[in-house]
N, C-alpha and C positions, 0 to 999 in steps of 0.2 A: 449191322445188323448183326456181327458177330462180337459177343464180348470178350473172347478167350485170347484175341490178339493175333488169332490166324487169320490170314488173308482170306476175301469172299470174290470170286467173280460176279458181276451181275448177271441173272438170267430171267428170261418170263416164263411161267409153268402155267399151263392150262390145266386147268381143275375141270373134274367132271361138271357137266351142264355147262361148257364153253368159257366160264370165266377166267382171264387171265390174271394173274398177281404178279409183282416183282418179286423177286428172291434174289438170294446168293448161292452161288456152285461154291458147296464146301469140299467135294472130292469128285471124281471119276474112276470108273473101272470098266474093261471090256470083258465080258462074259465068254465063256469056251465056244460059243456059238459066231463069236464077232460082234455082237451086240453091244452098243453102250448104255451103261446105265448110270445115273447121276444122283450124287446125296446132294439135296437142297435144303436152305431154311428160308423160311417164308415167315414173315408178320402176319399173324391172325387174332382177330378180335377174341376176347374169354367167351363168347356165345359160340364159338364154333371149334371149342377145343374141351377134350373131354378128360380128365385125371385118369388114370388107369387104377381100378381097385388094387388095394394094398401098398401101393406105391407112397413113400415120405415126399413130399416136396417142400417140406419146410426150408431145407439147404440149397433149392434152386437158385441161380443167381437172378436179381431183381435189379431192374435200374428205373432211374427215377425218367419221367417223361422229357424229351428233347425239348428244347425253347421253341416258343411258336415263330 
C-alpha cells in the first residue's frame, strides 16, 4: 500500500457503519492516559475521498494499476 518504501503491517480497520477494510499500520503511539492510537493507510475509491479546498494535489504520488 505504501509507495514510500516504509514497511506497513497489515491491519483490519472498522469504519463507521460497521464496514471492515484492510489497511496498513504506519505507526502507533501511546497517549498520556495509556491509550494506543494507530496511524493507518487504507485504499479507498475516489468517490469516497474529498480533496481539501486550497491544497494542490498535482504532485501527489501516482501509481499505475496493479496487474490483475
